[in-house]
LUMTISE-311293 format. One line per 5 residues: number of its first residue (from 1); their letters; for each residue x, y, z of N, C-alpha, C. Coordinates in steps of 0.2 Angstrom, whole numbers, plus 2048, in hexadecimal, padded with zeros to 3 digits. Atoms other than C-alpha are relative to their C-alpha. Layout:
# LUMTISE-311293
NUM	A	X/Y/Z/X/Y/Z/X/Y/Z; ... $
This chain:
# LUMTISE-311293
1	XXXXX	7FE/803/7FA/7AF/186/257/804/7FA/7FF; 7FD/807/801/7B9/178/24F/806/800/805; 7FA/800/7FC/7C8/17D/25A/7FE/7FD/807; 802/803/7FA/7BE/176/269/7FC/7F9/7FF; 803/807/802/7B8/166/260/803/7FB/804 $
6	XXXXX	7FD/806/7FC/7BA/156/26B/803/802/806; 7FE/7FE/7F9/7BE/160/27B/7FB/7FD/805; 804/804/7FB/7B8/156/28A/802/804/806; 7FF/7FD/7F9/7B6/15D/29C/805/7FD/804; 7FB/803/7FD/7C1/150/2A2/7FF/801/808 $
11	XXXXX	801/7FF/7F9/7C4/153/2B5/7FF/807/802; 802/7F8/7FF/7C0/166/2B3/7FA/801/803; 806/7FE/7FD/7B3/16F/2BC/7FA/801/7FB; 806/7FF/805/7A2/16E/2B3/7FB/805/803; 805/7FA/800/793/17A/2B2/7FD/7FF/807 $
16	XXXXX	804/800/7FA/789/173/2C1/805/7FF/806; 7FB/800/7FA/798/16F/2CC/802/807/801; 7FE/7F9/7FF/79E/181/2C9/7FA/804/804; 805/7FD/7FD/78D/187/2CE/7FF/7FE/808; 800/802/7F9/78E/17D/2DE/806/803/804 $
21	XXXXX	7FA/7FC/7FD/79F/185/2E2/7FE/807/801; 803/7F9/7FF/797/196/2DF/7FB/801/806; 805/801/7FB/789/191/2EB/803/7FE/807; 7FC/802/7FA/796/18C/2F8/7FD/7FA/803; 802/807/7FD/790/17A/2F9/806/7FC/802 $
26	XXXXX	7FA/804/7FD/79A/16D/301/803/7FC/7FA; 7FD/804/806/7A6/162/2F6/7FC/7FB/7FE; 805/805/802/79A/154/2F7/7FA/802/7FC; 805/7FE/804/78C/15E/2F1/802/802/7F9; 7FE/7FE/806/796/165/2E3/802/7FA/7FB $
31	XXXXX	7FF/806/804/79B/153/2DE/7FA/7FD/7FD; 806/802/802/789/14F/2DD/7FD/804/7FA; 802/7FB/806/785/15E/2D2/804/7FE/7FA; 7FC/802/805/794/158/2C7/7FD/7FB/7FC; 803/805/804/78A/149/2C2/7FB/803/7FB $
36	XXXXX	804/7FD/805/77E/155/2B9/804/803/7FA; 7FB/7FD/805/78D/15C/2AF/800/7FD/7F9; 7FE/803/807/78F/159/29C/807/800/800; 7F9/801/7FF/7A0/152/29B/804/7FF/7F9; 7FE/803/806/7A2/14C/289/800/805/7FA $
41	XXXXX	801/7FC/805/79B/159/27D/7FD/806/802; 802/7FA/7FE/79A/16B/281/7F9/803/7FD; 806/7FD/804/78D/16E/273/7F9/7FD/803; 806/803/7FD/780/163/27D/7FE/804/807; 802/7FD/7FA/780/16F/28C/7FA/804/7FE $
46	XXXXX	806/7FD/801/76E/175/28D/800/808/801; 800/7F9/7FF/76B/188/28B/7FD/802/807; 803/7FF/7F9/760/187/29B/805/7FF/805; 7FA/801/7FB/76F/180/2A4/805/806/801; 7FC/7FA/800/779/18F/29F/7FD/806/804 $
51	XXXXX	804/7FB/7FC/76C/19A/2A6/800/7FF/808; 800/802/7F9/76A/190/2B6/807/801/804; 7F9/800/7FD/77D/190/2B9/804/806/7FD; 7FD/7FB/803/781/1A1/2B2/806/803/804; 7FA/7FE/7FC/78D/1A5/2C0/805/7FB/801 $
56	XXXXX	7FB/806/7FF/797/195/2BE/806/802/7FC; 7FB/7FF/804/7A2/19D/2B1/807/802/804; 7FB/7FE/7FC/7AD/1A5/2BF/803/7FA/804; 7FD/806/7FC/7B0/194/2C7/802/7FA/7FD; 7FD/806/804/7B6/189/2B9/808/800/801 $
61	XXXXX	7F9/800/800/7C8/183/2BA/802/800/7F8; 7FE/7FF/807/7D2/183/2AA/7FD/7FB/7FB; 803/805/804/7CB/173/2A3/7F8/801/7FF; 807/7FE/800/7B9/178/2A7/7FF/806/7FC; 800/7FA/804/7BC/189/29F/800/7FE/7F9 $
66	XXXXX	7FF/802/807/7C3/181/28F/7F9/7FC/7FD; 805/804/802/7B4/175/28E/7F9/804/7FF; 806/7FC/800/7A6/182/291/800/806/7FC; 7FF/7F9/803/7AD/191/288/7FD/800/7F9; 804/800/807/7A7/18C/276/7F9/801/800 $
71	XXXXX	808/800/7FF/795/189/27C/7FE/807/802; 802/7F9/7FE/795/19A/285/801/805/7FB; 7FF/7FB/806/79C/1A3/276/7FB/800/7FB; 806/801/804/78F/19B/26B/7FA/803/803; 806/7FD/7FD/782/1A0/277/800/808/7FF $
76	XXXXX	800/7F9/801/788/1B2/277/7FF/803/7F9; 801/7FE/807/788/1B2/264/7F9/7FF/7FE; 807/801/802/775/1AE/265/7FF/7FA/7FC; 801/806/804/777/19D/25D/7FA/7FC/802; 806/804/7FD/76A/196/269/7FA/805/801 $
81	XXXXX	806/7FB/7FE/75E/1A5/268/7F9/7FD/7FF; 807/803/801/74F/19B/262/7FF/7FC/806; 801/804/7FA/751/18F/271/7FF/804/806; 800/7FC/7FB/754/19D/27C/7F9/804/801; 807/7FD/801/744/1A6/276/7FB/7FC/802 $
86	XXXXX	805/805/7FE/73A/196/278/800/7FF/808; 7FF/801/7F9/741/194/28A/7FD/806/804; 802/7FA/7FD/73D/1A6/28E/7F8/800/800; 808/7FF/801/72B/1A5/287/7FD/7FB/805; 803/804/7FC/728/196/292/801/802/808 $
91	XXXXX	7FE/7FD/7FA/72F/1A0/2A1/805/7FC/804; 7FB/804/7FD/73D/194/2A4/806/803/802; 7FA/7FC/7FF/74A/1A1/2A4/7FF/805/806; 802/7FB/7FB/741/1AC/2B1/804/7FF/807; 7FC/800/7FA/74C/1B0/2C0/807/7FE/7FF $
96	XXXXX	7F9/802/801/75C/1AA/2B8/804/806/7FC; 7FC/7FC/804/76A/1B5/2B1/803/7FD/7FA; 7FD/802/807/772/1B5/2A0/808/7FF/802; 7F9/800/7FF/784/1AE/2A0/803/805/7FC; 7FD/7FA/804/790/1BC/29B/807/7FE/7FF $
101	XXXXX	7F9/802/801/79F/1B4/293/805/806/7FE; 7FB/7FA/801/7A6/1C5/28D/803/802/806; 7FE/7FE/7F9/7A7/1CA/29F/805/7FB/803; 7FC/805/7FD/7AF/1BA/2A4/807/800/7FC; 7FA/7FF/804/7BC/1BC/296/804/806/801 $
106	XXXXX	7FD/7FA/7FF/7C0/1CD/29B/802/802/807; 7FF/7FE/7F9/7BF/1CE/2AE/807/7FE/803; 7FA/801/7FD/7D0/1D0/2B6/805/7FB/7FC; 7FC/805/804/7D8/1C6/2A7/807/800/801; 7F8/801/7FF/7EA/1CA/2AC/801/7FD/806 $
111	XXXXX	7FF/803/7FA/7E8/1C3/2BD/802/7F9/800; 7FD/807/800/7F1/1B2/2C1/7FA/7FB/800; 806/805/7FF/7E0/1AA/2C6/7FC/7FF/7F9; 803/800/807/7D8/1AF/2B5/804/7FD/7FB; 7FB/803/805/7E7/1AA/2AB/800/7F9/801 $
116	XXXXX	800/807/7FF/7E7/199/2B3/7FA/7FD/7FE; 806/802/802/7D5/197/2AF/800/7FF/7F8; 800/801/807/7D9/199/29C/806/7FD/7FE; 7FA/803/801/7E9/190/29D/800/7F9/7FB; 801/806/804/7E2/180/294/7FF/801/7F9 $
121	XXXXX	802/7FE/807/7DE/189/284/806/800/7FC; 7FA/800/804/7EA/186/276/7FF/806/7FB; 7FF/7FA/804/7EF/193/269/7FA/801/7FC; 806/800/805/7E0/18F/25D/7FA/802/804; 806/7FF/7FC/7D4/190/26B/800/808/803 $
126	XXXXX	7FF/7F9/7FE/7DB/1A1/271/7FF/804/7FA; 802/7FC/806/7DA/1A7/25F/7F8/801/7FF; 807/800/801/7C8/1A2/25F/7FD/805/805; 802/7FB/7FB/7C5/1AC/26F/801/807/7FE; 7FE/7F9/803/7CE/1BB/267/7FB/802/7FA $
131	XXXXX	805/7FE/805/7C2/1BA/258/7FA/801/803; 807/7FF/7FD/7B3/1B9/263/800/807/803; 800/7FA/7FD/7B9/1C8/26D/800/806/7FA; 800/7FB/805/7BD/1D2/25D/7F9/801/7FC; 806/7FF/803/7AC/1CE/256/7FB/804/805 $
136	XXXXX	803/7FC/7FB/7A5/1D5/267/801/807/7FF; 7FE/7F9/800/7AF/1E5/264/7FC/803/7FA; 804/7FD/805/7A5/1E8/254/7F9/801/803; 807/7FF/7FD/795/1E6/25F/800/806/805; 800/7FC/7FA/79B/1F0/26E/808/802/801 $
141	XXXXX	7F9/7FE/800/7AB/1FA/26B/801/804/807; 7FE/7FD/7FA/7B1/1FE/27D/807/800/801; 7F9/800/7FE/7C1/202/285/802/7FA/803; 7FF/807/7FD/7BF/1F3/290/801/7FA/7FC; 800/806/805/7BC/1E7/282/807/801/7FC $
146	XXXXX	7FA/800/804/7CB/1EE/278/806/7FE/805; 7FB/802/7FB/7D6/1EC/288/800/7F8/801; 800/807/800/7D0/1DA/289/803/7FD/7FA; 7FD/803/807/7D5/1D6/277/807/801/801; 7F9/7FF/7FF/7E6/1DD/27B/803/7FB/805 $
151	XXXXX	7FE/805/7FB/7E7/1D2/28A/800/7F9/7FD; 800/807/803/7E2/1C2/280/805/800/7FB; 7FA/800/804/7EF/1C7/273/806/7FE/803; 7FA/801/7FC/7FC/1C7/280/800/7F8/803; 800/807/7FE/7F6/1B6/287/802/7FB/7FA $
156	XXXXX	7FE/804/806/7F7/1AF/275/808/800/7FF; 7F8/7FF/801/809/1B6/273/804/7FC/805; 7FD/804/7FA/80E/1AE/284/800/7F9/7FE; 801/808/802/807/19D/27E/804/7FE/7FB; 7FB/802/806/811/19E/26E/807/800/802 $
161	X	7F9/800/7FD/821/1A1/278/802/7FB/804 $
């Protein structure tokens, strides 16, 4: 994930702010939630927050997506499995859904809104997403995932041009 080193949230939409948007809270309420957002180091985002805000992924803007993407990919790769198991054992994950980054990277990827969400990624970060998706293909070889990989290759090619 070195391609995401030193990435900051900047003025992008953070995890808790996005959750507020999903919950249709007022702008003022979302601004209050933003105070809870990690803004400087994506690796410091707690696993419990990823669960509590699992629907936030769809509500990030381009900078929010770029900032949260590496933590979500690491989560999906079970890097935080021990922490997750401990939280589950304590009952802290009960009632929360798992964040699904593969779905988020796949859903209607060719649409303008989705492409805009991924527009802040540079070539190296797009390549990282491709490696991640290709690894997932080894785990779950589906037509949908193969189509997603092709779409991301097109995104990369367009960025190169």
